[in-house]
N, C-alpha and C positions, 0 to 999 in steps of 0.2 A: 630759292636757296634750299639746299638739300638738308633734310633733318639729320640730326646727330644721333648717335647710339644712345639709347636710354637704358638705365639700370633698373631692373625690377627686383623686388625683394619679397620673399615669402618666408616668414619665420627666420631661421638662421641662414637661409640660402639666398644668394644673389647672383644674377646673371645679366650680362650686357645683351641688349637686343638691338640689332641693326634695323635700319629702315626696312619695311616689309617689301617683299617681292610682289609682283602682280598675282602670282599663284597664291601667295598667302592671303592677299586681299580677297581674292575670289573664294577662298576657303572660309574666311571669316564672315563674309556677307550673308550667307544662308543662316549662320548661327544667329546673327543679329536680326535678320528678318523673321526667324522662327520665334524670337522672343520679343518682337516689336509690340505685340498685343499685351504683354505683361506690364502691369503698372510699375513693378520694380524688377530689376534684374535678378537673375538667380545664379547661384554658385556654380551649377553645372555648366551654364553657358560661359561664365567667366573662365572656368577651368579649361573649357574647350578652346577658347580664344588664346589663352596663355600657352596651351600645348601647341597650337598651330605656330605661334611665334617661336617657341623654344625648339621645335623639331629641326629647324635648319642648322643651328649651331650647337645645340645642346640636346641631342636626341635621347640620351639616357635620362636626362632630367624630365623631358616631356613624357617619356614612358612611365616614369615613377612619380609623376606629379601628384597623384592621389595619396601618396604616402608622406608628403611634405606636411610638417606641422605648421599651420598658418591660420590666421584669423580671416573672417569675412571681409573686414576693411582692407586687409593686405591684398587679397585676391582682387578686390574691386579696384584698388590703386594700380595693381599690375595690369589689369585689363584696360584701364583708362590710358595708361602709358602706351600700350600696344595699339589701341584705337587711335591715339594721336599719331603714332608712327605710320599708320595706314591711311591717314587722312579722314577717318570717320569722325574725329573730334578735332577742333582747332588746337593748334599747338600754342603754348604760352608765347612763343616768339612771333606768332602771327598777329597778336594784339586784336584789334577790331577788324582787320582785313580778312575777308573770306578767302577760301581756297581759290587760287587763280587770279586774285586781285593783287595789284602792286601798291 
């Protein structure tokens, strides 16, 4: 089943994010790998991931992401939604089934 569009919200701004393209997944993977050794995620990595997802349909928002007033939990939630769209995290619709399992 194909993932639906997810809404991400940062401060007063909100954007729909479609399921990621393979190119977007390829761009996100090195960001995740570079931060894999970190015990906790960091805001810079989360912003990079959100910018990758925004660039396709919301290029202006991606370019000015650093100027958006938002909290750390908001950027973490946005990143998690994007990682679900890319298959890096299980979606809530998958339940206990792993990727590729029926």
